[in-house]
C-alpha positions in Angstrom: 0.0 0.0 -0.1 1.1 3.6 -0.6 -0.3 6.9 0.8 0.4 9.2 -2.3 3.0 11.3 -0.5 5.7 11.2 -2.9 9.2 11.1 -1.0 11.4 12.4 -4.0 12.3 11.9 -7.5 14.7 9.5 -9.0 16.6 9.7 -12.4 16.2 7.0 -14.9 19.8 5.9 -15.7 19.4 2.9 -18.1 16.6 1.2 -20.1 17.1 -2.6 -21.1 14.6 -3.4 -23.7 13.2 -6.9 -24.6 9.9 -8.0 -26.4 6.9 -6.7 -24.4 9.3 -6.3 -21.5 11.6 -3.6 -20.1 13.9 -3.3 -17.3 14.3 0.3 -15.6 17.6 1.1 -13.6 17.0 4.3 -11.6 19.3 6.1 -9.1 17.8 6.1 -5.6 19.2 8.6 -3.1 20.8 7.1 0.3 17.6 8.0 2.2 15.2 6.2 -0.2 17.5 3.0 -0.1 17.5 2.5 3.6 16.4 -1.0 4.4 15.6 -1.6 0.7 15.8 -5.3 -0.3 15.2 -7.5 -3.4 11.5 -7.9 -3.8 10.4 -4.7 -2.2 7.7 -2.7 -3.6 8.4 1.0 -4.8 5.9 3.3 -6.6 7.1 4.8 -9.7 4.8 7.6 -11.1 2.1 5.7 -9.0 3.1 2.4 -10.5 3.8 -0.6 -8.0 7.2 -2.0 -9.2 9.2 -4.7 -7.5 13.1 -4.3 -6.9 14.9 -7.0 -9.0 18.4 -5.8 -8.4 20.6 -3.5 -6.2 23.8 -2.3 -7.1 24.7 0.8 -4.8 22.5 3.6 -5.9 21.4 1.7 -9.1 18.3 -0.1 -8.4 16.5 -2.2 -11.2 12.8 -2.8 -11.7 11.1 -5.0 -14.5 7.9 -3.6 -16.4 5.7 -6.2 -18.0 3.7 -5.6 -21.3 0.4 -4.6 -19.2 2.5 -2.0 -17.3 3.7 -0.6 -20.5 0.6 -0.3 -22.1 -1.5 1.3 -19.5 1.0 3.6 -18.0 3.5 6.4 -18.9 6.5 4.4 -18.0 6.9 3.1 -21.3 7.2 6.8 -22.6 10.1 7.5 -20.4 13.8 7.9 -21.7 17.2 7.9 -20.1 17.6 11.0 -18.0 13.8 11.4 -17.2 12.7 11.7 -13.7 10.2 9.5 -11.8 8.1 10.2 -8.6 9.1 7.8 -5.9 7.3 6.5 -2.8 8.4 3.4 -0.8 5.6 1.2 0.4 3.9 2.3 3.5 4.6 0.5 6.8 2.2 -0.2 9.8 2.3 2.7 12.1 3.5 5.2 9.2 1.4 8.6 9.0 -1.0 8.6 6.3 -0.9 12.2 4.9 -2.6 11.4 1.6 -4.9 8.6 1.0 -4.7 4.9 0.6 -3.3 3.9 -2.9 -2.6 0.5 -4.3 -0.2 1.4 -7.0 -2.5 -0.1 -9.6 -3.0 2.5 -12.2 -6.4 2.9 -13.9 -5.3 4.5 -17.0 -3.7 7.7 -18.3 -5.2 11.4 -18.5 -3.8 14.1 -20.9 -2.9 17.5 -19.4 -4.9 19.9 -21.7 -4.6 23.2 -19.7 -2.2 25.0 -17.3 -3.4 28.0 -15.3 -0.7 29.7 -13.4 -1.2 31.8 -10.3 1.3 33.6 -7.9 1.6 30.8 -5.4 -0.1 27.8 -7.0 -0.9 26.0 -10.2 -4.2 24.5 -11.7 -4.0 21.8 -13.9 -6.9 20.5 -16.1 -6.7 16.8 -17.2 -9.0 14.9 -19.8 -10.2 11.5 -18.3 -10.0 8.5 -20.4 -13.3 6.8 -21.2 -14.8 4.6 -18.5 -13.5 6.7 -15.4 -15.8 9.6 -15.6 -18.3 8.1 -12.9 -15.6 7.9 -10.2 -14.4 11.4 -10.4 -16.1 14.3 -8.9 -15.3 17.6 -7.2 -13.6 17.2 -3.8 -12.9 13.5 -4.2 -9.4 12.0 -4.0 -7.3 10.9 -7.0 -3.9 9.8 -7.6 -1.8 11.5 -10.5 1.6 10.0 -11.0 1.6 8.7 -7.5 0.5 11.9 -5.8 -2.5 12.0 -3.7 -4.5 14.9 -4.7 -8.0 16.5 -4.2 -10.0 17.2 -7.4 -10.9 20.9 -7.5 -13.7 20.8 -10.1 -15.2 18.8 -13.1 -16.3 19.9 -16.5 -17.7 18.4 -19.6 -16.1 18.5 -22.9 -17.0 17.3 -26.5 -20.8 17.9 -26.0 -21.1 16.3 -22.5 -19.5 13.0 -23.7 -16.3 13.4 -21.9 -15.1 14.9 -18.5 -12.1 16.9 -17.5 -11.1 17.6 -14.0 -8.7 20.0 -12.3 -6.2 19.9 -9.3 -4.6 22.7 -7.6 -0.9 22.3 -6.8 1.1 24.3 -3.9 4.6 25.2 -4.5 5.8 22.3 -2.4 4.1 19.8 -4.6 5.5 21.5 -7.6 9.1 21.5 -6.3 9.1 18.0 -4.9 7.4 16.1 -7.7 7.4 15.8 -11.6 4.2 17.6 -11.9 6.2 21.0 -11.9 7.6 20.0 -15.3 4.3 18.9 -16.9 3.1 20.7 -19.9 -0.1 20.5 -22.1 0.0 17.1 -24.0 1.8 15.2 -21.3 0.0 11.9 -20.1 0.0 11.0 -16.4 -0.9 8.0 -14.6 -4.4 7.9 -12.9 -5.4 5.9 -9.9 -9.1 6.2 -8.8 -9.7 6.3 -5.1 -10.2 2.5 -4.4 -13.0 3.4 -1.7 -14.8 5.8 -4.2 -14.8 3.0 -6.9 -16.0 0.4 -4.5 -18.9 2.7 -3.3 -19.8 3.7 -6.8 -20.0 0.1 -8.2 -21.9 -1.1 -5.2 -24.5 1.6 -5.6 -24.6 0.8 -9.6 -25.1 -3.0 -8.6 -28.0 -2.3 -6.1 -29.9 0.2 -8.7 -29.4 -2.4 -11.5 -31.0 -5.2 -9.2 -34.0 -2.9 -8.8 -34.8 -2.7 -12.4 
């Protein structure tokens, strides 16, 4: 489990390509490596990956075909940065919200609104996730726990866009400070919200 409180960013040092398979080697700082062992879970842009090799600061992770298909990790090049969070431990403070590290899909950044002390980002949702997203609900964006500011329609009510407001700390601590319109981000729907919505839908369907 993760909390959506990004602990830092890591540089992608190397990519080893194979058919429908990839290995990423990232540079983890000393504080992020403390107690790290083979098989440990680490969130990369909100994607739960398993440590497969440790060589000093060079930590390796394998990415399967499905991970490359539904997340933005397959878009990365050597030198890019990823948001990093180590798996939560019992007793840790949960400053964000519970996240599984299982990405629901990708959303496109379509608008960026600058203000003196914050930034508003508008994202276009992939089809099928609209019913889980509403104002003041939780959402995970590239592994960051955020509150949805507002939701609006586009394309004649057929689609939905949502916004989040970012404070300077989030902008400086994560990769969202570098995102520009056209970028794709990983989205994880709040598991509790999804469970409630799907339960209500089943109950209503059973009454028809």
